[in-house]
N, C-alpha and C positions, 0 to 999 in steps of 0.2 A: 539747722532747726532742731531742738531738742525735744523730748518728750513733754516737758512744761508747756512750752510754745504750743506744741500740737494739741494739748489739752484746753488752752485758753482759745485757741481758734475754734475748736469744737464747740466749747461753751457759748461762744459769742453767735455761732451758726444756730445752735439749739435756741437761743433766746430770741434772736430777731432776723435770722435767716441770712445774715452778712457772711459773704465768703471772702476769706483772707487771700490776697493775690499769691501768698508763698504756697498756698495748698496746690499739690500736684492737679493738673487739669483733669485727669480721669477720676480722681477721687471727689474733685468739686463737682464733676458732672454726676456722678454716682449719688452723692449726698442729696442733691437737688431732687434727683428722680426717686429716691426713697422717701423724702419729704412729700413729693406729690402723690406716692403711692400709700402714704400712710403708716410707713412702717414705724413701730415704737422703738425708739432707742434705748427704753429703760427695761425691756422685757428680757427673760433668761429662758427662751423656748427655741425650739426648732422642730420643724415637721419630720416625722419618721414615717418611711413608707409601711403599708400593711403588708403582711406576709405575702399575700398572693402578687401584688406589685413588686415586692422586692424579689420574689422568684423569677419574674419576667426581667426585671432589671439585670440580675446576674446572668441569665440566660443571653440576653442581648449583648452584655459586655463581655462575654467568656473569652474573646479573643484579645480584647484589651487587657484584661486581667492576666491572661497567660504570658501575654508579651511583656507587660509592665513589671510584673512580679520579680523576675530575676534581676532587673536593672535596679529596682527599688531596694532590693536586698543588697545588692552591692554598694549602693550610695550610703544605706544604713551602716553596714561594716566600717565606712570610712568616718561617718559622723557619730558613731555609737556613744562615744563619751560627752558629746555636746548638749544633750538633752533637747534634741530637736525631733518633731514628729513629721513623719512623711504620709501624705495623704494622696489617695487617687480618686477622682470623681468621674461620674459619666457626664454626657452632654447636658443634662438636666440638673447637674450639681448633687446628684445623690452619691455619698461617700461609698466607694466600692471596697476600699482597703486603706488600713493604717499600719504603719510600722513604727516603732520607738520603744524606748525604754519603759518599765513600770511606772516611773514617776511622771513622765510627761503624758502617758496615756491616763493616768488617774486624773491629771490636772486637765485633760482635754474634755473629761466628762462633766466638769463643772459647766462648760458652755455647750454640752450635748453635741460635741464634735466626735462623732463615732460612725461605724459602719450602718447604712441605712438612713441616716439622716440627711437631709437636704440643705445645701448651703448655696442658695441664690441670693442675689442682692434683694429681690423682693420678698424673701423669706426672713433672711437674718440680718439684713442692712450690709452696707458696703463691706466686703470682704475679698480677699485676694482671689480665692478660686471664682467667686461670683464675678469680679470684673473680667478676670482671664477668659471666662465662658462668654460673658454679654459682649464684650468689647473686641474680644479676639486678640488680645494683646497680653504680653508678660508684665507682671506688676508686683512691687513690693510695698506692703503696708506696715506701719510702724504704730503702735500704741493707738493715740487717739484719732489716727486715720480711720480707723474702723468706725462706722456709724453708730453701732450699739455698744453702750458702755461697758457690758461685760467682757469685750473683746480687747479692751484697752491696755491689758497686760501682756498682750501677744504681738509678735512680728510674724508676718506670713508673706510668703514669696511664692508666687504661683505662675505658671506659664500653660497656654493651652496645648492641647494635643491634636494633631490634625489626622484623618484618615487618609487613605490613597487618593480619594478624589479631592483632598483640600478642606473637606469640611470639619468643624469642630466636633470631636468625638469624646472629649473629656479634659481634664487638667491634672496637673501634677503640683502639689503644694508642700512646701517645707515650712513648718511653724516651730517657734519656740517662745522664749521669754523676750519682751520689748527691749530689755537692756542689752541682748545679745545679738541684736540686728546688725548685720554687715552687708554690704554691697556685693560681695562675692557669692552671697547666699542665693542671690536671684541669677546670678550667671550659672551656678551649680544646676539650679532647677531648668533653666532654659535648655541647658547641654543634656540634661536627662532626658526632658521632653522630646527633643531632637533625635536623641538615640531611640525612644520608644518609636517614634514616626519611621526611622530608617528601618528598625526591625520589622514593623509592621508592613512597610513596602516590600522588604525582602521576603517576608513570609507570603504575601499576597503572589509576587512573581514566582517564587518556589512553588506556590500551591497552583496556581494557573500552569506552570510549565509541567508539574507533574500530572495535573489532570489531562493536559494535552498530551503529554508522553504516554499515559496510559490509555488513551483514547485512540492511537494510531495502530496500525496493522502490524508496523515493525516491532522486534523486540529491541530494547534498549538496555545495555549493560554498562556501569560506571565502574571501572577497575582502578585500585591504587597502584602504586609502583611495585608492589610485590605481587601484582596479579591477583589480588583477592577482591572480592566483590564489595562495591560500597553501596550500590544501588541498583535495583533491576525494576523495570516498569512491569505493569501487570501483564502485559502481552508476553514479555520474555518469561514470566514465571508460568504462564499458561502454555505456551509453545515448548518450553523446554520441561514441562512437568515436575519442577520443583519449586517449593516455596523460596522466599528471599532467604530464610535463614539456612536452608539446606545449600542454596547456591553460595551463601558466604563461606560454607565451609570447603569449598573447592579450590584446587590450585589451577588456575586457568591456563598455565603451563601444559598441563596435561588434557585439560578439557578441549583446548585448541591447538594441538601438537603441530598443524601445519604453519601457523602463524609465525613469521620471523620477527620476534618483538624487537631485535635490535634494529631492525630496519625502521620502526616506528619510533624508536629511541632516537634516530639519527637527527642531531641538533641542526643539520643543513636541511632537513626534510619538512616541508611545510604542507605538502599535500596528503590527502588521507590515503590509506592503502585500501586497495579494493581486491577483494577475492571473490570470484563468482561461484566458486564450489569448495565451501568450507566444511570440513568434517569437525562436529561438535560431539566429543566423546563424554557422555553421562553415565552415571551409574547403571550399569544394566541396559544401556540404550545407546544408540549411535545416530545422530541426525545431521542433515545437510542443509546448509544455507548459503545464501550469498551474503556477503559482509563488507561493511566500511568500517574501518577503525583509525581513529584518530587520537593525537596526543595533547594534552594541554598542561601547563604547569602554572601553579600559583602558591600562594602562601602556605596552603596545606600540603603541598608535595604534588608529584605528578599525577594526572588522572588520564585513563585510557577510556575513550569512548568507543564502544562497541555496537553497531548496529546491524541487527540480523534480519534478514528477509527470507521468508520461506521459498524454496526453490520454484514453487509452483508459480509465484509471480515473474521469477526470472523465466522460467520455461514458457509461460503465457506470452512474454514479449518476444521471445526467441521465435516461437511456433508463429507469432503474427508477422515478424519481419521475414520468416524463412518460407511463408505461405503454408504452414502446416495447419490449414483450415479447410473444411469442406465448403465448396462453392455451389455445390449442385445438391437439388432435392428430387424427389419423385416426380415433381411437375416439370422437371427438365428433361425427362426421358420421353421422346416421341414415341408413340406405340398406338396403332389402330388395329393390328392383328391380334385376335383372339389369343394365340399361342402366347404372344408377348405379354399381353395382358394378364395372363395367368402367372407368368414369371414376376411381373410387377407386384402382384397381389401376395405372391408367396414372399417376395422381398419386403414388402410392408409388414407381413406378419413376423418375419425375422427381427425387424427393428424394434419390436417390443421386447425382446429378450437379450441376453448377454452372451449366449453361446457363441463359439467359434464358427465362423462362416467360411465355407469353400466355395468359390465362384469359378466355374469353368466354362470357358467358351473360346471361340477362335478369335485371332487378333481383329480388332476394330469393332467388336460387338458392344463394347462399352463397359467392360468390367470395372473398371476405376469409377466409372459414373454410377453404377449401382452400389458400389462400395461407399462412396460419398452419400448416396441417397440413403442408405441404411444408416449411416452415422448420423445424418441430418434428421432423420425420422426417430431416432432414439432418445433416450433420457441423457446420452452424453453429448446432445447436439451442442452444447455450450464448451464442451471440452476440446482438445486438439484432435486433428485427423492427420497422423503422420504417414505419409507414403514411402515406402521403400522398394526401389526395384532391385529385387536380388540378383537379376543378371548383371546389373552394372556395378556391384560392390567387389572390389578386389579380394581374392581368396584371403591374402594376409591381413586385410584390414576389417574382414567381415565381422569378426567378433567384437572390435573395438567400435564400429559403427553401430552395432545393434545395442551392445551392453555398456559401453562407455569405457573409461580408464582412470586410474588414480594418478596424481602426481608422480612422474618419473617412472611409469610403467614400462616404457621401452624408450629408445632412441627417436627423438622427433615429436615425442608427446607433448602436448601444452603444459607448461609450468604447473598450473593449478589443476591438471585434469581435466575430463570433459565427460558429460553425459552422453549417454547413448541414444538410440532411437526409442527404446522401450521407456526409458524415464521421461523422455520428451512427450510420449503418448499418455502418460499418467492421468487417469480421469478422463480417458478419450479412447480413441480408436488407432490402431496399429494397422496399416495395410501393407501387407507383405505381396507385392506383385509379382508375377513370374517366379512363383514360389517353386516351381519344378526345375528352376536353374540353380536351386541351393545345392551347393557340394555336399555329397553324401556324409563327408566327415565332419561337417558342421551341423548336420541335422540332430544328433543327440543334444547338443548345447541347446538347440532351439525347442526341441521337444520338452526338456525340462522347464525352460523358461515359460513356454506356454501352457505347461500343466500346473506349475506351482505359482506362476506369476511373481517369481522372485528372480532377482538377477544380482550377480556378483560382477563389479568392475574388474577389468583386468589389473591386478596388482592390488585389489581390495581386499579387506579381511571380513566384511560383513555383508550379508545379503539385505536387499532392499525389497520390501513388500510392495507391489503396485497394483493399482486398479486399471487394468487395461483390457480392452476387447480386441481380439485379433481377427481380422478378415484377410484371407489369403485368396489369390487369383492366379490361374495359370491357362495357357492354352493348350497345355498337354492333357492327355488322359492319364490322371494320376494313378489310377488303379492299375493300369497297365504298366506304368513305370515301377510301381511297386511289385508287380509280378515278374518284371525283368530284373529286380535288384537295383534299379536306378534311383528309388525313393524308399525311405524308411516306411514300413508297414504302421508302426506304431505312431509316427509323426502324422501320416495320411489320416489315420482314424481319429487323432486328437483334433486335426483341423476341419475334418469332415463331420462335424456335429450337425450343422445346418447347410444343406447343400444347395447351391443355385446354378442350374445348367442354362446359360443364355444361348438360344437357338441362333444360328447363322441367319443372316439376311434372307438367303435363298429359301430358307424353310417357313418365313413369314412374309409372303409377298404383300400383305395388306399394308405392311410398314414402309414398303419402297415408295408408294405414292405420298403417304402420310410425311415420311421424312423428306421427300423431295420438295412438296409444297411447303414444309417449314423452312427449309434451307434456302429455297428461292426467294421466300418472303424475307428472310433476314438480308439476304444480298441486296434486294431492291431497297430495303430501307436503309442500308448502309450507303448506297449509290444511287440516290433518288433520280440523278440525271441519265441513270442508264437502266431504265426499267425494261426487264425481260419476262417472257412467259413462255410456256412450253408448246411447240407445234404438235399437231395432232400425232405425228408419227413417233414422237419423243417417248411418251410413257409406255407403249408397247415394246419399245427397244429396251427400256430400261427394266420393264418386267421379264424380258427374255433372258436377260444377262445373269450369270450365277452369283456375281459379286463375292470373289475370294476374299476380298479385302473388307467385305460387310460394310458398316454404316460409314467407317471412315473413308473407304473408296468411293462410296457413293456422294458423299459430301465433297470430296476432292474432285470426282469427275464433273459434278454439277457446277462447282465453282470455276473450273476451268474452262468448261463451256460458257458459263456467264461471262468470262473475260474475253473469249475468243469467238463468239458468235458474231456474225457479220450483221445481223437484223435483230429486230426485237423478238423474233421467234426462235427459240432453242430447238434445232431439229436434231433428229437421231444423229446425223452424220457429225454434229458439232460435238457429241461424246466421244467420238472415234473409240467406241466399245468393239472388241473383237467379235466376230460372228459366231464363235463357238467357245467352250470351254478350253477345248484344245489349244485354239489361237490365243486365249486369254493366258495360258500358262507356257505358251512357245517362247522360248529365250529370243526369239527374233522379232517379236512384236515389240515396236519402238515404245509404246506407250505402257507396256507392262512393267511394273516395278517389283516383278516377282523375284528376280535374282537379288541376293544379299546386296552387292554393290549397288544396283539400280535402285532398290528400296531406300537404301542409306541415302543415295544422292537425292532421291526424289523428297524423303522426309526432311532432309537438310533444306532444300529449295523451299519447302512448305514452311518451314519455321521461319526463314527469312522473309518469305513474302508477307506472313502474317504480322511480323514485326515492323517491316517497311510500312505496311498499310497503317498500322497503329503508331506510327512515328516513335517506335522504341519502347512503348508502353506494354509491359510484359503480361500485365492484367488483362488488357484488351485483346493482345495477341492469342493468349491462352483460351478466352472466351470465344474468340472467333474460330480458333482451331478446334474446339469442343474438348478440350483437355483441362484439367486443373493447372493451377498455376505452378504447384510443385513438379508436376509432370512436365511442363513446359520449360522450366528451368533444367531439370535433368536432360531434356533434348538439346538444349542449347549447350550444356557443359559437354555432352557426348560428342556434338558435333562442332565443337571450338567456336561457338557464337557468342559474342559478348554484346548483351542488349545496350549497355551503356555506350558503346561506340556507335551503334545505331541511332541512339537518342542524340549524341552529338551532332549527328548530321542535319537534324532538324531545328537544332538550337544554335 
């Protein structure tokens, strides 16, 4: 069908409304709707948005303009000599942008086809952008297929543009002289519209991914194959203290010297590279992270994705798994004696401050219980509570255990290095139990760490500033140890900022009855079928005994009597208490665990008993024994007890 035939079909429709079957269905439908709407086919006018509305339209279509502009410019470079006009409209038909040579732009002014004008079917009659928008279909109109006469010298090919959700957000139109119409023109417009849609989708995906990446706690760095920064999320810039521009100027070979980049390059390696302790060397600063490094390759080259996590998150997980958390509060300390209540009040006061605390008291008085309660009552309660038994640390490993070590610091060291107890206790409390057993040759290093709260790992080059409160405990009289040269005076005075002396049980008889009642109630609750109470002669016997093992000995003696008593009443004889302190200390006493060998044997049997009662659950066993989970684990390691083996017996 040529242009003359199209003109005759149009004239007949204008005269009597007859539609020729050769007319494209979309055009026929639109002509009928234009007639019903009262569109004047002879007028030369177009509605233009007022300045206020036009600014709203531009603001709303900002992303569409930004995305379509480069694509339209590329197409224009191809068709520059064809005298065609490219036009972009929004979803309401307002022309957002036009590109063409001066001649076609001047000609388009004759029909008011310019920025800000609206080209909908109900405004300017059937036209290609109007049909594309109204019917959501690509279309090509030639000459008299346009409803209004002033457009009959034009051919227009238009395709709708869809947003990410599939809704029509605009159209792309390519217009020229009717005599230059070609089917390929519509194909080009459809391809360009599709390209705009794909670009919009990519932008949204990238935008959401960047928004998500900027909102997470981990630092994300994208590096090219030369290990230069391609992109860093907001967290990385904040954590590393450098802008993206400054990070882009760094060589990450030097920023992350520990990383074996050849390993990440291995063609056969598909799994990411995990590093728990990564040194990140920045200008004037060194920071530590755990890291995951993976590699991808695409048309733009190889990209390394580096995800950095602050070591606090790793340490928090390690502390949770290792039991480096306080389990007790002041409410867990049983006390009725006025002397003990004064000690608890003093400890509550100490909890409000950050000074070092030195706890002295005999074995079994609950020094770690007080240390945990002070931590739980302090502003550090949400931080870790890391307990270290100084007596159980081998001399040659003491420094590495407390201060950690770098990669390859010594034979047998972990490949990536390892943080020490001081680092694990960052933002929390470090409890140095049995500090009096600390070797004199190591005390100077400990003094410096406690004074400055800075540590340097073995093999490390830089110091790390920490936020740690130190609580030390001992069953020795440290002042006497200083006097005889077994303990450094400067370390003693550094630790002895806030002093807490826990009196032995024999000096607070009011607590004997209090603790006995609490322990007996706990045993009765655990074994409801074996209810026990104290016979009249039991409490006088308990009060008469000196309890060299203090509260721990009282608890053990009562539990033993609970299990072995023949009747519901626990009598004095069920405790098997020595008649005098001399008898209690006598090595011939079969129930006295005061010799080192017997004490160890008794403590090991006690651990096994509680584990078996708890069916291998360490947390329950530690609670029943009255110690922390960390202490219970240390006892198990010391006595060669493997909780997993006991759990297997019950499963």
